[in-house]
C-alpha positions as CSV (number, residue, x, y, z in Angstrom):
1,M,36.9,4.6,0.0
2,S,40.4,5.8,-0.6
3,Q,41.5,9.3,-0.9
4,T,44.4,11.7,-0.7
5,P,44.6,13.8,2.4
6,S,41.9,16.5,2.5
7,R,42.7,18.9,5.3
8,Y,43.4,22.5,4.5
9,N,47.2,22.8,4.9
10,G,49.2,23.0,1.8
11,D,48.8,23.2,-2.0
12,M,47.6,20.0,-3.6
13,S,47.2,20.2,-7.4
14,E,45.1,17.1,-7.7
15,Q,43.1,15.0,-5.3
16,T,41.2,11.8,-5.9
17,V,38.4,10.2,-3.9
18,R,37.3,6.7,-4.7
19,L,33.7,5.9,-4.1
20,E,33.4,2.2,-3.5
21,L,30.1,0.7,-4.7
22,G,31.2,-2.6,-6.0
23,P,30.7,-2.7,-9.8
24,Q,29.4,0.8,-9.7
25,S,32.5,2.3,-8.0
26,Y,34.0,5.4,-9.5
27,N,36.7,8.1,-9.0
28,I,36.0,11.7,-8.1
29,I,39.0,13.7,-9.4
30,V,39.5,17.3,-8.3
31,S,42.2,19.0,-10.3
32,P,42.7,22.6,-11.5
33,G,42.9,22.7,-15.3
34,L,41.3,19.3,-15.6
35,L,38.7,20.5,-18.2
36,S,41.4,21.1,-20.8
37,R,42.7,17.6,-20.2
38,I,39.3,15.9,-20.2
39,G,40.1,13.5,-23.0
40,S,42.9,11.8,-21.0
41,A,40.6,11.5,-18.0
42,L,37.9,9.8,-20.1
43,T,39.9,7.4,-22.4
44,P,40.5,4.9,-19.5
45,L,36.8,4.6,-19.2
46,F,35.5,4.8,-22.8
47,S,37.0,4.1,-26.1
48,P,36.9,7.2,-28.3
49,R,33.5,7.4,-30.0
50,K,30.3,9.3,-29.8
51,I,29.6,11.2,-26.6
52,G,26.6,13.3,-25.7
53,I,26.8,16.5,-23.7
54,I,23.9,18.2,-21.9
55,T,24.7,21.7,-20.7
56,D,22.8,25.0,-20.3
57,S,22.8,28.5,-21.8
58,T,25.0,29.9,-19.1
59,V,27.8,27.3,-19.0
60,G,27.9,26.7,-22.7
61,P,29.3,30.0,-23.8
62,L,31.8,30.1,-21.0
63,H,33.4,26.6,-21.1
64,L,31.9,24.4,-23.8
65,Q,34.6,25.1,-26.3
66,T,37.4,24.0,-23.9
67,L,35.5,20.8,-23.1
68,Q,34.9,20.0,-26.8
69,F,38.5,20.6,-27.8
70,G,39.6,18.3,-25.0
71,L,37.2,15.6,-26.3
72,Q,38.2,16.1,-29.9
73,D,41.9,15.7,-29.1
74,A,41.1,12.3,-27.6
75,G,39.1,11.2,-30.6
76,F,35.5,11.7,-29.3
77,T,32.7,13.0,-31.5
78,S,30.3,15.0,-29.4
79,R,26.7,16.2,-29.7
80,V,25.6,19.0,-27.5
81,H,22.2,19.8,-26.2
82,V,21.8,23.2,-24.6
83,L,19.0,23.7,-22.1
84,P,17.8,27.1,-20.9
85,A,19.5,27.9,-17.5
86,G,17.5,27.8,-14.3
87,E,15.6,25.6,-11.9
88,S,12.3,26.4,-13.6
89,H,13.5,24.3,-16.6
90,K,14.0,21.1,-14.5
91,N,10.7,19.7,-15.8
92,L,9.2,17.1,-18.1
93,S,9.0,19.4,-21.1
94,D,12.6,20.3,-21.2
95,L,13.5,16.7,-20.3
96,Q,11.7,15.6,-23.5
97,S,13.9,17.9,-25.6
98,C,17.0,16.1,-24.2
99,Y,15.7,12.8,-25.2
100,D,14.9,14.1,-28.7
101,S,18.4,15.4,-29.1
102,M,20.3,12.4,-27.8
103,L,18.2,9.9,-29.8
104,K,18.6,11.9,-33.0
105,F,22.3,11.8,-32.4
106,G,22.1,8.0,-32.6
107,I,23.3,7.1,-29.1
108,E,23.7,3.5,-28.2
109,R,23.7,1.8,-24.8
110,T,27.4,2.2,-24.6
111,T,27.3,5.9,-25.5
112,P,28.2,8.1,-22.5
113,I,26.4,11.3,-21.7
114,I,28.2,14.2,-20.0
115,A,26.4,16.3,-17.5
116,F,28.2,19.7,-17.9
117,G,26.8,22.3,-15.6
118,G,25.4,22.8,-12.1
119,G,23.0,20.7,-10.0
120,V,20.0,21.2,-12.4
121,I,22.0,19.9,-15.4
122,G,23.5,17.1,-13.3
123,D,20.0,16.0,-12.2
124,M,18.5,16.2,-15.7
125,A,21.3,14.7,-17.7
126,G,21.7,11.9,-15.1
127,F,17.9,11.2,-15.4
128,V,18.2,11.1,-19.2
129,A,21.2,8.7,-19.0
130,A,19.3,6.5,-16.5
131,T,16.2,6.2,-18.7
132,V,17.1,6.5,-22.3
133,L,17.6,3.1,-23.9
134,R,16.9,1.8,-20.4
135,G,20.2,3.3,-19.2
136,V,23.5,4.6,-20.6
137,P,26.7,5.6,-18.8
138,F,27.2,9.2,-17.8
139,V,29.9,11.4,-16.4
140,Q,29.5,14.4,-14.1
141,I,31.5,17.5,-14.9
142,P,30.1,20.0,-12.4
143,T,30.7,23.7,-12.9
144,T,29.3,25.2,-9.7
145,L,30.6,24.8,-6.2
146,L,27.3,23.4,-5.0
147,A,27.3,20.7,-7.7
148,M,31.0,19.9,-7.1
149,V,30.7,19.2,-3.4
150,D,27.2,17.7,-3.3
151,A,24.9,17.2,-6.3
152,S,27.4,15.5,-8.6
153,V,28.3,12.7,-6.1
154,G,25.9,9.9,-5.2
155,G,23.8,9.1,-8.2
156,K,20.6,11.1,-7.4
157,T,18.9,12.2,-10.6
158,G,15.5,13.7,-11.4
159,I,13.2,16.6,-12.1
160,N,10.8,18.8,-10.2
161,H,7.0,18.5,-10.0
162,A,4.5,21.3,-9.2
163,V,3.9,19.6,-5.8
164,G,7.6,19.7,-4.8
165,K,11.3,19.5,-5.7
166,N,12.9,16.4,-7.1
167,L,9.8,14.2,-6.7
168,I,10.4,12.3,-10.0
169,G,13.8,10.6,-10.3
170,V,16.0,7.6,-10.0
171,F,19.4,6.6,-8.6
172,H,22.0,6.3,-11.4
173,Q,25.6,6.4,-10.4
174,P,28.0,8.2,-12.8
175,A,31.1,6.5,-14.3
176,A,33.2,9.3,-13.0
177,V,33.0,12.8,-11.5
178,L,35.6,15.2,-12.9
179,I,36.0,18.5,-11.2
180,D,38.0,21.5,-12.3
181,P,38.0,24.1,-9.6
182,G,39.3,26.7,-12.1
183,V,35.9,27.0,-13.7
184,L,34.7,28.6,-10.5
185,S,36.4,31.8,-11.6
186,T,33.4,32.5,-13.8
187,L,30.8,31.6,-11.2
188,P,28.6,34.5,-10.0
189,P,29.3,35.3,-6.3
190,R,25.8,34.4,-5.3
191,E,26.3,30.9,-6.7
192,L,29.7,30.6,-5.0
193,R,28.1,31.5,-1.7
194,G,25.3,29.0,-2.3
195,G,27.9,26.2,-2.7
196,L,29.4,27.1,0.7
197,A,26.1,26.3,2.3
198,E,26.6,22.7,1.4
199,C,30.2,22.8,2.7
200,I,28.9,24.1,6.0
201,K,26.3,21.4,6.0
202,H,28.8,18.6,5.5
203,D,30.9,19.6,8.4
204,L,28.0,20.2,10.7
205,I,26.7,16.7,10.2
206,A,30.1,14.8,10.1
207,D,33.2,16.7,11.0
208,A,33.5,19.1,14.0
209,A,37.2,19.7,13.3
210,G,36.4,20.5,9.7
211,F,33.8,23.0,10.8
212,A,36.4,24.8,13.0
213,E,38.7,24.9,10.0
214,L,36.0,26.3,7.8
215,E,35.2,29.0,10.3
216,K,38.8,30.2,10.0
217,N,39.2,29.9,6.2
218,I,35.8,30.7,4.6
219,S,37.1,34.0,3.4
220,R,39.7,32.2,1.2
221,A,36.9,30.4,-0.6
222,L,35.1,33.7,-1.1
223,R,38.1,35.3,-2.7
224,L,38.5,32.2,-5.1
225,D,41.8,30.9,-3.7
226,I,41.9,27.9,-6.1
227,D,44.5,26.0,-4.0
228,Y,42.2,26.2,-1.0
229,L,39.1,25.4,-3.0
230,T,40.7,22.3,-4.5
231,T,41.3,20.9,-1.0
232,L,38.0,22.2,0.3
233,I,36.1,20.4,-2.5
234,A,38.0,17.2,-2.0
235,H,37.3,17.3,1.8
236,N,33.6,17.7,1.1
237,V,33.5,15.1,-1.5
238,S,35.2,12.7,0.9
239,I,32.4,13.3,3.5
240,K,29.7,12.8,0.8
241,A,31.3,9.7,-0.6
242,K,31.7,8.1,2.8
243,V,28.0,8.6,3.5
244,V,26.9,7.4,0.0
245,Q,29.0,4.2,0.4
246,A,27.3,3.4,3.6
247,D,23.8,4.0,2.3
248,P,23.6,4.3,-1.5
249,F,19.8,4.4,-1.7
250,E,19.1,6.7,1.3
251,K,17.6,4.1,3.5
252,G,19.4,5.3,6.6
253,I,22.5,7.4,7.4
254,R,22.4,9.1,3.9
255,A,19.4,11.0,5.1
256,H,21.8,13.0,7.3
257,L,22.8,14.8,4.1
258,N,19.4,16.4,4.1
259,F,20.3,18.6,7.1
260,G,18.6,21.9,6.4
261,H,16.9,20.6,3.3
262,T,13.4,19.8,4.7
263,F,12.9,23.4,5.6
264,G,15.0,24.5,2.7
265,H,13.1,22.7,-0.1
266,A,9.9,24.1,1.3
267,I,11.3,27.6,1.1
268,E,12.4,27.0,-2.5
269,N,9.0,25.8,-3.4
270,V,6.9,28.4,-1.7
271,S,9.2,31.2,-3.0
272,H,9.0,29.7,-6.6
273,Y,12.8,29.5,-6.4
274,A,13.3,33.2,-5.7
275,Y,15.7,31.8,-3.1
276,S,18.4,29.8,-4.6
277,H,19.1,26.2,-3.4
278,G,22.1,27.3,-1.4
279,E,20.2,30.3,0.2
280,S,17.3,28.0,1.0
281,V,19.6,25.4,2.6
282,A,21.3,28.1,4.7
283,L,17.9,29.2,6.0
284,G,16.9,25.6,6.5
285,M,20.0,25.0,8.5
286,M,19.1,28.0,10.7
287,A,15.6,26.5,11.2
288,A,17.0,23.1,11.9
289,A,19.6,24.5,14.4
290,Y,16.7,26.3,16.1
291,T,14.8,23.1,16.3
292,S,17.8,21.2,17.6
293,V,18.1,23.7,20.5
294,Q,14.4,23.4,21.3
295,M,14.7,19.6,21.3
296,K,17.6,19.9,23.7
297,S,20.2,18.3,21.4
298,L,22.2,21.4,20.6
299,D,23.3,24.2,22.9
300,E,22.8,27.9,22.1
301,P,26.5,28.7,21.8
302,S,26.8,26.2,19.0
303,R,23.7,27.6,17.3
304,L,25.3,31.0,17.4
305,R,28.5,29.6,15.8
306,I,26.4,28.2,13.0
307,S,24.6,31.5,12.5
308,K,28.0,33.3,12.4
309,V,29.6,31.1,9.8
310,I,26.5,31.2,7.6
311,Q,26.7,35.0,7.7
312,Q,30.4,35.0,7.0
313,A,29.6,33.0,3.8
314,G,27.3,35.8,2.8
315,L,24.2,33.7,3.1
316,P,20.9,34.7,4.7
317,I,20.0,33.7,8.3
318,G,16.5,35.3,8.4
319,G,14.4,38.1,6.9
320,V,12.1,35.7,5.0
321,K,9.0,37.4,3.6
322,L,6.9,34.3,3.0
323,D,3.8,32.8,4.6
324,P,5.0,30.6,7.4
325,Q,2.0,28.3,7.1
326,K,2.7,27.7,3.4
327,I,6.2,26.6,4.3
328,V,5.0,24.2,7.0
329,D,2.4,22.8,4.6
330,A,5.0,22.3,1.8
331,M,7.1,20.2,4.2
332,L,4.3,17.6,4.3
333,F,5.1,16.9,0.6
334,D,8.8,16.4,1.1
335,K,10.4,13.1,0.0
336,K,11.5,12.6,3.6
337,V,8.0,12.2,5.0
338,S,7.5,8.7,6.4
339,A,4.3,7.2,7.7
340,G,2.7,10.7,7.5
341,K,5.4,12.2,9.8
342,V,8.1,14.7,8.7
343,R,11.5,13.3,9.5
344,F,13.9,16.1,10.5
345,V,17.6,15.9,10.4
346,L,18.8,17.7,13.6
347,L,22.2,18.1,15.3
348,D,23.3,16.3,18.4
349,G,26.2,18.8,18.7
350,I,28.3,20.2,15.9
351,G,29.6,17.3,13.8
352,K,26.9,14.8,14.6
353,A,23.5,14.4,13.0
354,V,20.4,12.6,14.2
355,I,17.0,11.9,12.6
356,R,13.9,12.8,14.6
357,S,10.2,12.2,13.8
358,D,8.9,13.4,17.1
359,V,9.3,17.2,16.7
360,P,6.1,18.8,17.9
361,A,4.1,20.9,15.4
362,E,4.5,24.0,17.5
363,I,8.3,23.8,17.4
364,V,8.2,23.3,13.7
365,R,6.0,26.4,13.3
366,A,8.3,28.4,15.7
367,A,11.4,27.4,13.7
368,V,9.8,28.6,10.5
369,E,8.7,31.8,12.2
370,S,12.2,32.4,13.5
371,L,13.3,32.9,9.9
372,M,11.0,35.8,9.5
373,D,13.0,38.0,11.9
């Protein structure tokens, strides 16, 4: 993996991270204003021709025109399919509508599909691209901070099932990830805060020095300092790319990226997504940090640092009004269950993750109950 420097000092107008996966390698470009220059970013990858776009009813009215003008300038002819916005539409029925639209457009196996939106759109458009005509190329153009730093990188695609989140899917790497931090100016504050949950997670599992920097600078992200966000996004993408390179199919170290997600996905499911993904991950990280302390792998001062930075990001650290047993039960249906045991990603200090399958049931229950306070 090659990359430009990604620490937080200085103004860098463009940063590129290369994710090396042999013939499936691709660039992740982070550059303010990139959306208006999208054609020049795509022409090295695809000759100008048909290109499908899958977006949602929130992103479309805000940014679709800029994207289409950029494609048109480079000679692309686009077909847009607009999905209703929201996690509740990440299902088989709405997926079918995407297939209908792309097939009627006359896509071929060389026709790329653009995922233009947040994590839901990235997952769904990626799944369409992975399965229609047995696989076509796709490009991630994420429009939320959460998707920029996490969901758009690594090739995970899929939809939800009534039993749990992301239970139907496939790995399908994008041809490129193109990130314009400038679009975050239209992102609702709640969604911006949700993206910061994943930034916190990345540093907690992989970069203690990065976590210390984030503690000092998180207010810059909240006030939409685009120079800072450009570097912050590249820093997080660098962490994610390094992990994906080492474990593209989540057989080992990539599971570290699920820190906070085992608890978090259960909270999302039980709350019927009343808690956003970012809010659920924040709560999940609190529960995982509590569990880490109980398992003697994290000290209490470190747990308090984690709690403080989550609060500074404007994310919840407790006050959950859900049935604790339902949350515990939902974790048994998580993808990370192995041989009937829930695998927890815990911390062995800030900046280092470990996977444990030996967490006693009473500690799991106590961790969930700690979120009720």
